[in-house]
Rosetta silent file (secondary structure, phi, psi, omega in degrees, C-alpha in Angstrom):
SEQUENCE: NIDAFGVLAGYALETDTVYFDISAGWISNLTSSGAYSGYFDELDPAIDSWDDYTAGATVSAVVGIADFTLIGEYLTALDNDFLVAEDSEPAAWNVEVIYNFEMLAKAAAFAVAYEGTDEAAFLGLPETRMSGTVSVELADGVSVALEYAHDEDYDAANGGTGESADAVTCLLALEF
SCORE:     score description
SCORE:     0.000 S_00000001
   1 L     0.000  111.229  178.135   -2.132   16.085  -22.266 S_00000001
   2 L   -96.644  116.388 -179.734   -2.178   16.502  -18.490 S_00000001
   3 L  -113.425    3.175  178.539   -5.117   14.633  -16.995 S_00000001
   4 L  -157.426  152.919  174.391   -4.047   14.560  -13.353 S_00000001
   5 L  -151.836  162.185 -178.450   -2.018   16.518  -10.874 S_00000001
   6 E  -159.629  178.759  179.375   -1.256   16.261   -7.211 S_00000001
   7 E  -145.268  143.270  176.620    0.736   17.533   -4.299 S_00000001
   8 E  -136.613  128.786  178.425    2.683   15.791   -1.548 S_00000001
   9 E  -127.161  141.931 -179.209    4.131   17.535    1.482 S_00000001
  10 E  -153.557  170.919  177.257    6.189   15.990    4.197 S_00000001
  11 E  -139.597  133.685  179.126    8.643   16.506    6.973 S_00000001
  12 E  -131.083  146.596  178.925   11.552   14.251    7.886 S_00000001
  13 E  -142.068  134.115  179.478   14.022   14.341   10.748 S_00000001
  14 E  -135.356  130.733  173.089   16.976   12.041   11.357 S_00000001
  15 L  -121.721 -170.740  179.768   19.348   11.818   14.307 S_00000001
  16 L   -64.838  -29.552 -175.189   21.810    9.115   15.322 S_00000001
  17 L  -121.520  -12.661 -175.320   19.088    6.974   16.929 S_00000001
  18 E  -129.965  138.931  173.769   15.725    8.274   15.670 S_00000001
  19 E  -128.172  136.731 -178.600   14.218    8.699   12.209 S_00000001
  20 E  -141.120  132.285  178.713   10.841   10.350   11.615 S_00000001
  21 E  -145.481  122.449  177.785    9.028   11.021    8.332 S_00000001
  22 E  -128.808  141.222  179.282    5.438   12.188    7.973 S_00000001
  23 E  -149.080  159.288  175.812    3.664   13.169    4.776 S_00000001
  24 E  -142.509  144.412 -177.835    0.251   13.972    3.341 S_00000001
  25 E  -147.110  166.737  179.292   -0.806   14.170   -0.258 S_00000001
  26 E  -144.316  140.734  176.067   -3.659   14.746   -2.667 S_00000001
  27 E  -132.481  140.375 -176.466   -4.143   13.692   -6.308 S_00000001
  28 L   -74.280  -25.387 -176.669   -6.850   14.952   -8.658 S_00000001
  29 L  -136.565   86.911 -178.290   -7.294   11.595  -10.445 S_00000001
  30 H   -58.030  -32.772 -177.045   -6.693    8.610   -8.190 S_00000001
  31 H   -73.564   -7.990  175.609   -7.485    6.216  -11.033 S_00000001
  32 H   -84.177   -5.574  178.128   -4.474    7.446  -13.026 S_00000001
  33 L   -65.341  145.737  178.173   -2.250    5.827  -10.407 S_00000001
  34 H   -58.195  -28.207 -179.145   -0.290    2.799  -11.577 S_00000001
  35 H   -65.658  -22.243 -179.177   -1.978    0.733   -8.868 S_00000001
  36 H   -97.726    2.707 -178.212   -5.296    1.058  -10.702 S_00000001
  37 L   -51.274  130.834  176.458   -3.941    0.068  -14.134 S_00000001
  38 L    87.936  -16.685 -178.536   -6.328   -2.216  -15.977 S_00000001
  39 L   -84.306  -19.757 -173.772   -9.273   -1.752  -13.601 S_00000001
  40 L  -126.067   47.563 -178.943  -10.781    1.211  -15.414 S_00000001
  41 L   -69.451  -34.798 -179.183  -10.441    0.373  -19.108 S_00000001
  42 L  -110.754   87.491 -176.469  -14.075    1.170  -19.887 S_00000001
  43 L   -92.361  160.209  179.261  -14.713    4.525  -18.244 S_00000001
  44 L   -61.194  118.198 -178.958  -17.844    6.627  -18.381 S_00000001
  45 L   -64.142  -16.493  178.796  -17.633    8.637  -21.655 S_00000001
  46 L   -73.591  -15.194  179.666  -19.421   11.543  -19.944 S_00000001
  47 L   -84.052  109.466 -175.451  -16.301   12.116  -17.852 S_00000001
  48 L  -132.712    6.570  177.758  -14.279   14.561  -19.874 S_00000001
  49 L  -143.708  157.808 -174.638  -12.572   16.916  -17.476 S_00000001
  50 H   -59.712  -25.963 -179.168  -10.326   16.633  -14.427 S_00000001
  51 H   -76.076   -5.676  174.234  -13.073   17.914  -12.120 S_00000001
  52 H   -93.258  -10.701 -177.165  -15.096   14.753  -12.930 S_00000001
  53 L   -75.311  163.789  176.101  -12.319   12.416  -11.784 S_00000001
  54 L   -85.451  115.602  177.921  -12.115   10.727   -8.409 S_00000001
  55 L   -79.732  157.478  179.191   -9.689   12.626   -6.205 S_00000001
  56 E  -137.369  158.062  178.073   -7.625   10.813   -3.601 S_00000001
  57 E  -136.267  152.019  179.626   -5.754   11.622   -0.422 S_00000001
  58 E  -143.208  149.229  170.395   -2.993    9.882    1.492 S_00000001
  59 E  -136.885  147.476  177.228   -1.164   10.228    4.786 S_00000001
  60 E  -151.426  154.557  176.836    1.824    8.246    5.996 S_00000001
  61 E  -143.998  139.744  176.070    4.240    8.150    8.882 S_00000001
  62 E  -130.501  125.844  177.779    7.510    6.294    9.395 S_00000001
  63 E  -127.060  124.377  177.402    9.230    6.232   12.768 S_00000001
  64 E  -118.955  127.473  177.207   12.542    4.480   13.282 S_00000001
  65 E  -130.775  116.898 -178.062   14.120    4.015   16.696 S_00000001
  66 L    55.424 -119.889 -176.406   17.352    2.034   16.906 S_00000001
  67 L   -93.509    3.938 -177.117   16.683   -1.271   15.072 S_00000001
  68 E  -109.226  143.724  175.090   12.878   -0.889   14.907 S_00000001
  69 E  -131.812  133.134  175.746   10.774    0.863   12.266 S_00000001
  70 E  -115.422  128.760 -178.956    7.031    1.526   12.490 S_00000001
  71 E  -122.772  133.660  173.680    5.152    2.395    9.297 S_00000001
  72 E  -133.000  132.875 -177.781    1.558    3.605    9.013 S_00000001
  73 E  -139.845  147.564  176.147   -0.168    4.485    5.734 S_00000001
  74 E  -146.231  133.667  179.176   -3.694    5.417    4.666 S_00000001
  75 E  -135.089  135.039  179.642   -5.061    6.091    1.159 S_00000001
  76 E  -145.668  149.353  167.916   -8.653    6.938    0.247 S_00000001
  77 E   -76.985  142.916 -178.548  -10.802    8.084   -2.616 S_00000001
  78 L   -95.529  -11.393  177.065  -12.471   11.385   -1.737 S_00000001
  79 L  -159.213 -177.091  177.560  -15.540   10.866   -3.920 S_00000001
  80 L  -125.799   31.661  179.944  -16.881    8.349   -6.405 S_00000001
  81 L   -54.383  -48.097 -178.051  -17.221   10.497   -9.534 S_00000001
  82 L   -80.076  -23.999 -173.631  -15.060    8.124  -11.591 S_00000001
  83 L  -105.503   24.554 -172.556  -16.236    5.054   -9.700 S_00000001
  84 L   -58.751  -31.312  178.526  -19.954    5.782   -9.916 S_00000001
  85 L   -64.217  -29.085  179.658  -20.659    2.331  -11.412 S_00000001
  86 L   -91.950  -16.204 -177.472  -19.250    0.810   -8.226 S_00000001
  87 L    48.069   49.039 -179.278  -20.861    3.412   -5.919 S_00000001
  88 L  -141.985  159.391  173.498  -17.873    3.200   -3.621 S_00000001
  89 L  -124.981   83.139 -173.677  -15.052    5.275   -2.235 S_00000001
  90 L   -63.007  150.063  177.325  -12.303    2.680   -1.733 S_00000001
  91 E  -142.628  155.939  177.199   -9.669    3.110    0.953 S_00000001
  92 E  -143.980  148.642  179.060   -6.613    1.130    2.066 S_00000001
  93 E  -142.681  159.880 -178.302   -4.385    1.208    5.131 S_00000001
  94 E  -148.493  134.705  171.364   -1.232   -0.496    6.344 S_00000001
  95 E  -127.775  127.577 -174.055    0.495   -0.801    9.724 S_00000001
  96 E  -140.515  140.039  174.859    3.905   -2.478    9.731 S_00000001
  97 E  -121.737  131.162 -178.576    6.656   -3.092   12.268 S_00000001
  98 E  -123.111  135.626  174.688   10.170   -3.983   11.105 S_00000001
  99 E  -117.662  119.415  178.764   13.078   -5.236   13.204 S_00000001
 100 E   -96.868  135.446 -178.440   16.536   -4.989   11.579 S_00000001
 101 E  -153.243  179.155  175.842   19.275   -7.295   12.845 S_00000001
 102 E  -110.732  139.109  176.504   22.317   -9.285   11.738 S_00000001
 103 E  -132.314  118.102 -177.306   22.257  -12.971   10.925 S_00000001
 104 L    53.778   44.247  178.283   25.563  -14.723   10.224 S_00000001
 105 L    64.065   21.786  177.261   27.191  -11.291    9.793 S_00000001
 106 E  -120.369  145.528  176.480   24.618  -10.319    7.116 S_00000001
 107 E   -64.050  134.352 -179.933   21.952   -7.604    7.319 S_00000001
 108 E  -142.204  163.907  178.677   18.528   -9.121    7.981 S_00000001
 109 E  -149.298  148.434  173.129   15.037   -7.949    8.832 S_00000001
 110 E  -124.734  130.326 -178.394   11.824   -9.364   10.252 S_00000001
 111 E  -132.612  143.976  170.512    8.552   -7.561    9.513 S_00000001
 112 E  -126.660  143.691 -177.351    4.922   -8.044   10.454 S_00000001
 113 E  -140.061  148.615  172.230    2.094   -6.138    8.832 S_00000001
 114 E  -128.854  121.394 -174.767   -1.652   -5.728    9.203 S_00000001
 115 E  -127.172  156.342  177.987   -3.403   -4.245    6.184 S_00000001
 116 E  -156.462  164.332  176.905   -6.978   -3.561    5.255 S_00000001
 117 E  -134.297  163.801  175.878   -9.290   -2.045    2.707 S_00000001
 118 E  -136.033  132.099  179.303  -12.746   -0.539    2.728 S_00000001
 119 L    55.126   37.619 -176.522  -15.197   -0.638   -0.204 S_00000001
 120 L  -123.219   17.942  179.748  -12.509   -2.213   -2.417 S_00000001
 121 H   -60.481  -37.021 -178.389  -13.891   -5.683   -3.194 S_00000001
 122 H   -64.964  -16.537  176.826  -14.421   -4.685   -6.863 S_00000001
 123 H   -88.333   -2.957 -179.249  -10.645   -4.158   -7.142 S_00000001
 124 L    79.678   16.149 -179.499  -10.024   -7.767   -6.107 S_00000001
 125 L   -91.177  146.015  176.306   -8.370   -6.692   -2.859 S_00000001
 126 L   -71.922  161.223  176.311   -8.902   -8.591    0.389 S_00000001
 127 L   -72.897  -39.948  175.477  -10.670   -6.910    3.290 S_00000001
 128 E  -140.991  153.878  175.400   -7.740   -7.687    5.606 S_00000001
 129 E  -142.420  132.792  171.044   -4.256   -9.159    5.280 S_00000001
 130 E  -116.635  135.506 -178.198   -1.823  -10.228    7.972 S_00000001
 131 E  -145.865  158.616  175.336    1.719  -11.015    6.902 S_00000001
 132 E  -138.456  139.202 -176.447    5.174  -11.766    8.173 S_00000001
 133 E  -136.007  140.596  171.198    8.441  -11.473    6.258 S_00000001
 134 E  -123.289  130.013  177.782   12.051  -12.445    6.891 S_00000001
 135 E  -131.696  148.379 -179.012   14.749  -11.086    4.592 S_00000001
 136 E  -138.336  134.763  174.754   18.507  -11.576    4.502 S_00000001
 137 E   -81.088  120.017 -179.055   21.174   -9.831    2.446 S_00000001
 138 E   -83.388  -36.602  179.243   23.224  -12.557    0.758 S_00000001
 139 E  -158.996  172.966  178.159   25.811  -10.202   -0.751 S_00000001
 140 L   -55.213  118.350  177.227   26.059   -6.518   -1.645 S_00000001
 141 L    81.148    3.049  179.573   22.902   -5.765   -3.617 S_00000001
 142 E  -126.622  125.085  179.067   21.522   -9.326   -3.414 S_00000001
 143 E  -140.204  160.817  176.318   18.877  -10.372   -0.899 S_00000001
 144 E  -129.000  141.303 -179.990   16.319  -13.080   -0.379 S_00000001
 145 E  -134.092  144.682  176.089   12.971  -12.714    1.400 S_00000001
 146 E  -124.800  125.554 -177.168   10.353  -15.214    2.522 S_00000001
 147 E  -126.777  139.970  171.287    6.820  -13.953    3.233 S_00000001
 148 E  -116.224  132.694  179.181    3.692  -15.594    4.595 S_00000001
 149 E  -132.994  139.889  175.894    0.371  -13.779    4.114 S_00000001
 150 E  -121.121  119.846 -179.523   -3.153  -14.591    5.280 S_00000001
 151 E  -107.259  142.376  170.280   -6.014  -12.784    3.509 S_00000001
 152 E  -117.428  119.677 -178.169   -9.651  -12.502    4.564 S_00000001
 153 L   -80.992  164.040  174.005  -11.948  -11.583    1.681 S_00000001
 154 L   -62.573  152.942  173.396  -15.059   -9.426    1.879 S_00000001
 155 L   -63.036  156.078  179.523  -18.336  -11.196    2.654 S_00000001
 156 H   -58.014  -35.017  179.673  -20.393  -12.200   -0.390 S_00000001
 157 H   -65.631  -19.935  179.804  -22.949   -9.505    0.516 S_00000001
 158 H  -106.961   18.122  175.200  -20.163   -6.923    0.121 S_00000001
 159 L    93.835    3.296  179.906  -18.884   -8.189   -3.248 S_00000001
 160 L  -104.126 -163.354  179.603  -16.344  -10.730   -2.009 S_00000001
 161 L  -103.805  -16.650 -175.492  -16.234  -14.482   -1.622 S_00000001
 162 L    76.173    6.376 -176.826  -16.291  -14.641    2.176 S_00000001
 163 L  -102.481  172.104  175.493  -13.288  -16.954    1.997 S_00000001
 164 E  -119.485  164.102  179.746   -9.717  -16.723    3.212 S_00000001
 165 E  -146.349  147.559  176.590   -6.440  -17.464    1.450 S_00000001
 166 E  -121.679  143.968  179.231   -2.872  -18.159    2.485 S_00000001
 167 E  -142.983  142.998  172.844    0.223  -17.517    0.400 S_00000001
 168 E  -119.905  129.148 -177.432    3.941  -18.073    0.781 S_00000001
 169 E  -126.611  136.668  174.289    6.230  -16.002   -1.417 S_00000001
 170 E  -118.383  130.657 -176.127    9.980  -16.203   -1.899 S_00000001
 171 E  -126.565  128.752  172.558   11.724  -13.252   -3.521 S_00000001
 172 E  -107.990  119.371 -175.124   15.273  -12.998   -4.767 S_00000001
 173 E  -114.910  138.226  176.176   16.184   -9.329   -5.301 S_00000001
 174 E  -122.394  118.725  179.650   19.139   -7.870   -7.174 S_00000001
 175 L  -101.786  133.859  174.543   19.890   -4.168   -6.668 S_00000001
 176 L  -149.961    0.000    0.000   22.088   -2.274   -9.108 S_00000001
């Protein structure tokens, strides 16, 4: 049973000092994405064909020059057919800058990001997030990262709490 389909097209170019990757995509059923798992358990029973689903679109760009990488991403619902109970067309975006360097002869990176959403309070997402991350490779395939994030929620009138939250996360990653 195929209930969704999509297309993604992109172009990438890499030289000794510059990396560039741009892409754009479309999906017929945005809510079938893993990111929406659990949010749409009780869907409108009148929705019975793919043309009733909420379509989505995305664009992204990655530019790397020497030790710096700039990432920009945008994702949006194109209608609210599936989300009619929420009467919204949620969107999300991300802008991130990464600096790669060596620390004690180990690969390391420092990243800062500014992220935001629109009409996505019902998904439990903040309206904006600012974050900073430092990561260090401890050994081949093993790294540790420390991240600080500051979230600003939607105002109560827009379905949020109007509050802010801070979080510190430590991640130990094993690649194999």
